[in-house]
N, C-alpha and C positions, 0 to 999 in steps of 0.2 A: 309569704303569710305561714307563721308558723301554727304547729298543732292547737296553740292556747289562743291564738288568734282567731282560727276557724271555730274554736268550740264556743266562743264567745261571742263569734257572729250567731252561731245558732242558737244560742239562748236569748239573744235578741229577736230572731224571727221568731222562735217559739213565744214570747210572752207577746209580741205583735198579732201574731194568729190568734192566742189564745189557749196552747196546750199548754195542760198543766204536767203532763208527762215527759220526761226527756227522750230522747233518740235511744234505743236499745238494742242491743245487738249481741251475739254471741258473749253476754257474759263479760264483754270487756267494755268499763266504763272510766270517765275522767271523774274527777274527785266531785265536782257538783254533779256528775250524774248523765256526762256528755261522754259519747264513745270518743276514743282517742284518736281514730283515724283523722285523716286530714279529709279536707273538704266533705265535713258533715254535713253541709247543709245542702251538698249536692249529690251525699251520697245514694246510690238506687241500690245497692244490695253493702256487704260487710267487706272491707280493707284487707282486715286482720284476720278472720277465722276465714277457713278453706272449708267453706259448708252454704248450705242454703241458711241466709241471714234472715233474723225476723225485725227487718226495719218497717217504719211507719207506710213507707210505700206498698209495700205489700210483692214488690217485686223481688224473684229470686235469682241469685248469680246463676248461670247455666253449667252445670256439672261436667268436667272432662275427665275423658281416662286418661289423657296427658299429666304430664308435671304442670303446676299450675304456672302460669306465666305473669310475673309481679311487673306492674308499670312503675317507672321512676319519671315522671314526667318532667322534673326541674333537672335531673340530670341529662336523660336525652335532650333535653332543650341547647343545654349547654355543650355537648359533644355535637349535636347540630350545629352550633354556629362555629369552632374550633374546626368541624369539618371541612365548612361551607367557607369559609377566610383560607384555610390550607389549599384550598382545591381553586381558589382566584388568583390569577396572574398579578393583581394589584390591592392595594388595601379599601377596605369597605365601609362604607358608613354607616347608620344606624337603618337609616330608611332604607338602605340596599340590602343589608342586611334581613330585616322585617319584608322586606318583597320575596326575596330569594326562598326566603323558612315560610313565606305565609302567616307571619306570626305579628303579632300586635307590637308596636313602637315599645309601648311601655314594659313589657314583659322582657323583652329583649334588652331594653337596657339597664334593667336591674341584673340580668346575667351578665352584661360586659363590665358594670362597675366591679362585680364579683370575681369576674376573671382579669381584669387588669389589675385589682388588687392583690391578686394570688400571682400576679406575674406571668400570667397564661397569652394576655394581649399587651399589647400597648397601643397609645391612640398618639395616633399624632396634634402637635399642639396646633398647628395651621389650617389644617384640612377637616380634622377630628376625625379621619378617619381610622380604622383599627385594622392592625395585621397581628399576627401569631409573635412571640418572642420564642427564644430557644428554649426555654422551659421543657416543652415535650422533648425536643431532641435530648437534652441531659436525663430526664428520665427513663426514655428510650435507651439511652447506651450506660444505663447504670450494672447494665447485667451485658456482660459478653453476648451478641449474637451467639457465635460458635458454641460455647458453655451452655446455651441454652436450649441449641439444636441438638447437642449431644444429650441433653436431660431428656427432653421429648423424644427423642428417636429410640432411644433405648427398648422402651416397650413395645413399640410397632416391629422392630425392627426381630426382637425376640419371638412375635407369635408369627412374623414369617417364616424363619429357621424351624420353628415347630407345626404350621401348616404346611410346609414346603419338603421339611427333610434337607433343603439346603440349607448354606454358609450366607450369607445376605452381608455386606458392607456400604458405608459410607463415603462418599468422596468430595473432595473441591479441587480447583485450579489452583495454585500456587505456586507464584514465579515460573510462572509457563508449564507448571508439571503438575499432572494428577496426583493426588497426595490422598491417600487411604487415611481418614480419623475416626473410623470408629470399624468396628465389626462383632457380627455375632456368628460365633460357629453353629454350625448343625449338630444335631444331637447322633448322628449315624456315624459307625465304627469307619466308614471309607466316605470323605469330603473333599472339598477342597477350600483351603484356608487362604486367606490375604492380611498378611499381617499388616498392622499400624503402622503408618510411618511411611510403606511404599510408595516408591515414586516410580512412574511410568508417563512415557509420551503419549499426550491426551489422544493422537490422532489413531493410535493404536488399541484405543480400549474403546466400549459401549460408552461408558461414563465419559470420558473425553471429549470423543464428537459428541455426546448429547449437551454438554455445557457447553460447547465451542459454538452450536449451530442454535441460537436464540429462540426458533421458530418450532422447533419439535418438543414435544413432550415425553418421547420413551425412545430408546433406540434397543433394536435387537439384533443382534449381530456375533460373529464366530471371533472369539478374543484373538488378535495376533500378536500374540505376546507369549500364550499358552497353549501350545497344539492340542486339538483336543477338547478345547473349553470352547462353551458358547456364555454369551451374557446377555441379560438384559437390564437396563437401566432405567429408571423413572427420573424426572427432574423434580427437584423439591426447591420449592422459591421460585426467585427468575432473576434476569440477569442486574436488573434495576435494583433489587432489594438488597437489604443488608445480609440475607440468606440464599445463597446459591448452592446447591450441592445436588449430588445425583446418588440415590438407592438404589443398588444393584446386586443381584445374584447369579453368579457365576458355577456352573455348575460342570462336569465332567460327563460328555455326550456319551460316553462308554459305559457309564453305570448305572446298574440295572434298578429299574424304575424312577429312573430319572423325568421330570415332568416337562410338558410340553411348553414353549414359550408362553402361548396364549395365558396358561395354568398362571405361571409367575408372575406374567404383566399383573393379573387380576389381583394377586394376593399383593405385589408392590403396590397397585394404586389405591387397594384399601387402609394401606400401612401409611401411604403418602395422605392420602384425606386425613387420616389421623393425626400428624405430623401437621400439617396447615392448620388445623384447628386449634390445634396447642399451642401454636407461634400465632395465631391471629390472620392467618394468610387466607383468603380467598382462592378455594381450589375450583 
């Protein structure tokens, strides 16, 4: 139901109840005097302005010091359907989706028709059950996961080097070798730098051992490829995801002012959280 349908419904209800004045709120009004907000007849406060609204019910929207949270029920409903179908090992019927999502069959049906028309879902002609198509796969692969990772990791890596005074680098396993794909150099005059494109035996580095051990979140160890160097590595992504990399800091133990591994790991975790959020990965 669209904005104009809601406004018309509110107009009918006003006439039935004998109201002479339209719903008024925050100065935003429809051309016939009704608020442009959807679900106007059910509104308890203003959906448009972010302040206390002068709605007929007299109920006020709670004020919050945090940023306002906007609800988009239709979008959330569609995403719930896609996630339910993706998580199911077999296609689901309308009744099964309505039961699993605790929603009415009518509202689920309208959303299914829309998603099928946009080619996100396919309906089996025999069973009538729905299954996801490759449309989401196409959208997800419109951009290279590696390029996206490099883009979102740049700023968190810069913050790591600024906080620690140590260089950091990002690595992946490529054809059995640990490949360095990005680096951020320390601003210090004495620093350890690992060139982009360098290849190492995975078992000889903290990053490589981390990526080869699915159960570990991080690894702290002495580097076996360079004498006098310590490594701390943090996993980015997961072995089963499109993105699986190690964010690491390598530093000279003998350098004056070198940070302790626990401090370095804390900085890496903060950067990893930021990268995961940008990639849409739960950390």
